[in-house]
C-alpha positions in Angstrom: -36.8 -56.9 -39.1 -36.1 -57.3 -42.8 -39.6 -57.5 -44.5 -38.1 -60.9 -46.2 -37.7 -62.5 -43.0 -41.2 -62.1 -42.1 -42.3 -64.8 -44.6 -39.6 -67.7 -44.2 -42.2 -69.3 -42.1 -44.8 -69.5 -45.0 -41.9 -70.5 -47.7 -40.5 -73.2 -45.5 -43.9 -74.8 -45.0 -44.5 -73.8 -41.1 -42.9 -74.6 -37.9 -41.3 -78.0 -38.6 -38.2 -76.8 -40.0 -37.5 -74.3 -37.3 -38.1 -76.9 -34.6 -35.7 -79.3 -36.4 -33.2 -76.4 -36.7 -33.8 -75.8 -33.0 -33.4 -79.7 -32.0 -30.3 -79.9 -34.2 -29.1 -76.7 -32.3 -29.8 -77.8 -28.8 -28.1 -81.4 -29.5 -25.0 -79.4 -30.0 -25.4 -77.2 -27.1 -25.8 -80.3 -24.8 -22.3 -81.7 -25.9 -20.7 -78.4 -25.9 -17.9 -77.7 -23.5 -18.8 -73.9 -23.8 -22.4 -73.5 -24.4 -23.5 -76.4 -22.0 -22.4 -74.6 -18.8 -24.7 -71.9 -19.5 -27.5 -74.3 -18.6 -26.3 -75.7 -15.1 -28.2 -78.5 -14.0 -31.1 -77.4 -16.5 -33.2 -79.7 -18.4 -32.8 -78.3 -22.1 -36.4 -78.9 -23.0 -37.8 -75.5 -21.7 -35.1 -73.5 -23.3 -35.4 -75.6 -26.6 -39.2 -74.9 -26.7 -38.4 -71.0 -25.8 -36.3 -70.9 -28.9 -38.6 -72.9 -31.0 -41.7 -70.4 -30.5 -39.5 -67.3 -30.7 -38.0 -68.2 -34.0 -41.5 -69.6 -35.3 -42.8 -66.0 -34.4 -39.6 -64.2 -35.5 -39.9 -65.7 -39.1 -43.6 -65.0 -39.9 -45.3 -67.6 -37.7 -47.9 -67.3 -34.9 -47.2 -65.0 -32.0 -47.2 -67.6 -29.3 -44.0 -66.9 -27.9 -45.0 -63.2 -27.1 -48.4 -64.3 -26.0 -46.9 -66.8 -23.6 -43.8 -64.8 -22.6 -44.4 -60.9 -23.3 -41.9 -58.8 -25.4 -38.8 -61.1 -26.2 -36.4 -58.6 -24.6 -33.7 -60.8 -25.8 -30.7 -58.9 -24.4 -32.4 -58.4 -21.1 -33.1 -61.9 -21.0 -29.6 -63.1 -21.6 -27.9 -60.5 -19.1 -27.4 -63.1 -16.4 -25.3 -65.0 -18.6 -21.4 -64.3 -19.2 -21.4 -63.8 -23.1 -18.0 -63.0 -24.7 -16.3 -63.4 -27.9 -15.8 -67.7 -27.1 -19.7 -68.3 -26.2 -20.8 -65.9 -29.4 -18.4 -68.4 -31.8 -19.4 -71.2 -30.1 -23.2 -70.4 -30.5 -22.6 -69.6 -34.1 -20.5 -72.8 -34.9 -23.7 -74.6 -33.4 -26.2 -72.9 -35.0 -24.8 -73.0 -38.5 -24.0 -76.5 -38.3 -27.7 -76.9 -37.4 -28.9 -74.8 -40.4 -27.0 -77.3 -42.6 -29.2 -80.3 -41.2 -32.5 -78.7 -42.2 -32.8 -78.7 -46.0 -36.1 -76.5 -46.0 -33.8 -73.8 -44.6 -31.2 -73.9 -47.5 -32.9 -71.1 -49.7 -32.7 -69.0 -46.8 -29.2 -69.8 -45.4 -27.7 -66.4 -46.0 -30.2 -64.3 -44.3 -30.7 -66.7 -41.4 -26.9 -66.7 -40.8 -26.8 -62.8 -40.9 -29.7 -62.5 -38.6 -28.2 -65.1 -36.1 -24.7 -63.6 -36.4 -26.3 -60.1 -35.7 -28.2 -61.3 -32.9 -25.1 -63.5 -31.3 -23.2 -60.1 -31.4 -25.9 -58.1 -29.8 -26.2 -60.9 -27.0 -22.6 -60.3 -26.1 -22.4 -58.6 -22.5 -18.9 -59.2 -21.2 -16.0 -56.6 -22.3 -12.9 -58.3 -23.5 -11.1 -55.0 -24.5 
């Protein structure tokens, strides 16, 4: 974890901008033909809350995510889902467009985009070669 990333929470004024990011992201997920099937028949509210708590913790806020769910283990938690290049790119498109909707995150857009790109690539678990 980049040390600068851990202070984003305080610099953006707390959790509201991260929750706004997650809300914008899941609005896109709900309509996305590639991402929505990853949540079959599933209410998106629990996933939305987990992502919000994770990002709040990841970028310097309270450890509520780990307190409730233990170690994030992102790759392990995403293994049940088939994630290839198409899913990664759809996820990044949704996330980057969502970043643009939260003005408080603009000063951190580059760092956040790098983090999300690296994480999305790490989640890929389908061999396409």
